[in-house]
C-alpha positions as CSV (number, residue, x, y, z in Angstrom):
1,M,7.6,-20.9,-192.9
2,V,11.2,-20.9,-191.7
3,D,14.1,-23.3,-192.3
4,A,15.4,-25.1,-189.2
5,R,18.1,-27.8,-188.9
6,R,17.0,-31.3,-187.7
7,A,17.8,-32.0,-184.1
8,V,19.6,-35.2,-184.8
9,G,21.5,-36.6,-187.7
10,E,20.8,-35.1,-191.1
11,S,22.0,-31.6,-192.0
12,A,19.0,-31.1,-194.4
13,P,16.7,-28.2,-193.3
14,E,13.1,-28.8,-192.2
15,R,10.3,-26.4,-192.9
16,H,8.5,-25.1,-189.8
17,L,6.0,-22.5,-189.0
18,A,7.7,-19.6,-187.2
19,S,6.8,-19.0,-183.6
20,P,4.2,-16.3,-182.9
21,R,6.3,-13.1,-183.4
22,H,4.2,-10.7,-185.3
23,P,1.4,-8.6,-183.7
24,E,-1.4,-10.6,-185.5
25,S,0.0,-14.0,-184.5
26,V,0.8,-12.9,-181.0
27,A,-2.8,-11.7,-180.6
28,A,-4.2,-14.9,-182.0
29,F,-2.0,-17.0,-179.8
30,A,-3.1,-15.1,-176.7
31,R,-6.8,-15.4,-177.5
32,W,-6.7,-19.2,-177.4
33,P,-5.4,-19.7,-173.8
34,A,-7.7,-16.9,-172.7
35,A,-10.7,-18.7,-174.1
36,A,-9.4,-22.0,-172.7
37,A,-9.0,-20.4,-169.2
38,V,-12.6,-19.4,-169.3
39,H,-13.7,-22.9,-170.5
40,F,-11.7,-24.6,-167.8
41,R,-12.6,-22.1,-165.0
42,G,-12.6,-23.9,-161.6
43,K,-10.7,-26.9,-162.8
44,H,-7.4,-25.8,-161.3
45,V,-5.5,-25.8,-164.6
46,L,-2.0,-24.5,-164.5
47,W,-1.3,-22.3,-167.6
48,E,2.4,-22.4,-168.7
49,I,3.2,-20.0,-171.6
50,Y,5.1,-21.9,-174.2
51,N,7.9,-24.4,-173.8
52,E,11.6,-23.8,-173.7
53,P,11.4,-20.6,-175.8
54,N,15.2,-20.1,-175.3
55,G,15.8,-23.3,-177.2
56,D,14.8,-25.1,-180.4
57,F,11.1,-24.6,-179.8
58,W,11.3,-20.9,-180.7
59,R,11.6,-20.6,-184.5
60,P,13.5,-19.5,-186.4
61,K,15.9,-18.9,-183.4
62,P,15.5,-18.0,-179.7
63,D,14.8,-14.3,-179.0
64,A,14.0,-13.1,-175.5
65,A,12.3,-9.9,-176.7
66,E,10.0,-11.8,-179.1
67,Y,9.1,-14.4,-176.4
68,T,8.5,-11.7,-173.8
69,T,6.1,-9.9,-176.1
70,L,4.2,-13.1,-176.5
71,A,4.3,-14.0,-172.8
72,L,3.1,-10.5,-171.7
73,A,0.2,-10.5,-174.2
74,T,-0.8,-14.1,-173.3
75,A,-0.6,-13.5,-169.5
76,K,-2.6,-10.3,-169.7
77,A,-5.2,-12.0,-171.9
78,I,-5.6,-15.0,-169.5
79,R,-5.7,-12.7,-166.5
80,E,-8.4,-10.5,-168.0
81,A,-10.5,-13.5,-169.1
82,E,-10.0,-15.5,-165.8
83,P,-8.5,-13.4,-163.0
84,S,-8.0,-16.4,-160.7
85,A,-6.1,-18.5,-163.3
86,T,-2.7,-19.8,-162.3
87,I,-0.1,-18.7,-164.9
88,I,3.6,-19.6,-165.1
89,A,6.4,-19.0,-167.6
90,P,8.8,-19.2,-169.3
91,A,9.4,-23.0,-169.0
92,M,13.0,-22.2,-169.8
93,S,15.5,-24.8,-170.8
94,G,18.2,-24.6,-168.2
95,F,19.3,-21.4,-166.6
96,D,19.9,-18.9,-169.4
97,W,20.7,-15.8,-167.2
98,K,20.7,-13.1,-169.9
99,Y,17.5,-14.4,-171.4
100,M,15.8,-14.7,-168.0
101,E,16.9,-11.3,-166.9
102,S,15.5,-9.8,-170.0
103,F,12.2,-11.6,-169.5
104,L,11.8,-10.7,-165.8
105,Q,12.7,-7.0,-166.2
106,S,9.8,-6.6,-168.6
107,G,7.1,-6.4,-165.9
108,V,5.7,-9.8,-166.7
109,L,5.9,-10.8,-163.0
110,E,2.9,-8.6,-162.4
111,F,0.8,-11.2,-164.3
112,L,2.5,-14.5,-163.4
113,D,2.0,-16.7,-160.4
114,G,5.3,-18.5,-160.8
115,V,8.5,-18.7,-162.9
116,S,9.2,-22.1,-164.5
117,V,12.6,-23.6,-165.4
118,H,13.6,-27.1,-166.6
119,P,16.9,-27.4,-164.7
120,Y,18.8,-29.6,-167.1
121,R,22.3,-30.5,-165.9
122,D,25.4,-31.7,-167.6
123,P,25.5,-35.5,-167.0
124,N,28.6,-35.0,-165.0
125,Q,26.9,-32.6,-162.6
126,P,24.8,-34.0,-159.7
127,P,21.2,-32.7,-159.5
128,E,22.1,-30.9,-156.2
129,T,24.1,-28.4,-158.3
130,A,20.7,-26.9,-159.4
131,A,20.3,-25.4,-155.8
132,A,22.7,-22.6,-156.5
133,D,20.9,-21.8,-159.8
134,Y,17.5,-21.7,-158.1
135,K,19.0,-19.4,-155.4
136,R,20.2,-17.0,-158.1
137,L,16.8,-17.2,-159.9
138,H,15.1,-16.3,-156.7
139,E,17.3,-13.3,-156.3
140,L,16.4,-12.2,-159.8
141,I,12.7,-12.6,-159.1
142,D,13.1,-10.6,-155.9
143,R,14.9,-7.8,-157.9
144,F,12.1,-7.5,-160.5
145,A,9.0,-8.5,-158.6
146,P,6.5,-5.6,-158.5
147,E,5.8,-4.1,-155.1
148,S,2.2,-5.3,-155.3
149,K,3.5,-8.9,-155.6
150,P,6.5,-9.5,-153.4
151,A,8.4,-12.7,-154.1
152,K,7.9,-15.5,-151.6
153,S,10.8,-17.3,-150.0
154,P,11.4,-20.8,-151.5
155,S,10.2,-23.7,-149.3
């Protein structure tokens, strides 16, 4: 268990389970989606590994190396169990460039079919401002994509 602050209002800590960070919990986490991918084979399920690990969903605090370890183990386990599965990650909250670069340079792109981002904007920024961030993301993907899986141009 780890202490975490409430998202809104009270300053009292809440008790939460830590995110899967230790070898045993990473392995256990990876086994579940691998088994689920086999169970749902042929159903065209899209497997997204975790949600916004660079934000409050990763406990006790965001850590790119910890998440990347989990994502690699999970993607490899899914791919081994169901080679035709569609896998995306990291479902990042916004465009956290340092975190994203750390994630992409790990070799994870060898196992992913797509990179996912929730492109939250400041309320004063129009949605169109996300285009420049997506362009930058595409350049990072190009930079780290394995030769066996070249990046595709955005549509």
